[in-house]
N, C-alpha and C positions, 0 to 999 in steps of 0.2 A: 399731791402724790398722784401719780398715774395707775391707773387701774386698768386692766384689760379684760374685757368680756370674751367668754369662748362659748360659743354657740355650734353645737352639733350639725354637721352638713351630712344628711343620709345619703347615701350613694342610691341612685335611681336604679330601678328593677330593669330598665330598658339597657341602661349603660352594662349592668352587672350580666346580663343575658348576652351582651354583645362582646364581652371579655370571655364568657364561658364558650361561646359560639368560636370564637379566633383559637381558642385553646384546643377546643375538641378538633377543629379543622387540621391544626398542626401535630395531633395526636399527643398533646401535653396535658397532663392532670393538674388541674387548678386546684389549689388546697386554700380551703377557703379562711383559713388562719393566717395566709399570707396576704389578706386584704386588708387594708387599713383605712378607715372612712376618714376625710378631711373634715375641716371645721372653719368657721368664720370667727376671727379674732377683731374685735374692735376696741380700739383704744377710747375709753368714755371721754366726753366733753370735747371731743375732737372730731373732725372729719376722716379720720385716718382707719382703713379697715384692710385686712389682709384674708384672702381666701386659700386657705390651705389645700391643696389637691388630693384626691384621693391615690392611694399608694396601693400598688400590687407588684408583688416579686413573683415573677416566673423564671425559672430556670437560673437563679441568682443574678437577675438582671432587675432593675428598679424601674417600674412604669408609672408615669404620673398622668392622672386623668381628671377630667371636670365634668360636671354633669353637663347636659345640653352642649356638648362641645364634640365634633366630628374627628377631631385628630387628637394625638397623645403625644407626650414627652417621654423619651428614653434616656436614663441616667446610666453611666456606666459604673 
């Protein structure tokens, strides 16, 4: 049987402050309940793993962020 281990991936304070700064620069109020932390999913007894990105919803648009990454993804 395949079992998947899910480990929390806390959003780094540096990344969160960058997101807050970008929102304040554009006069957008960032609601912290619209920030969803990502996680690491590991399939046990294999070398498969998936890093789920942090998700932030700003003005009905979904943005995907990774820790220690300078760019971000935007989904419609």
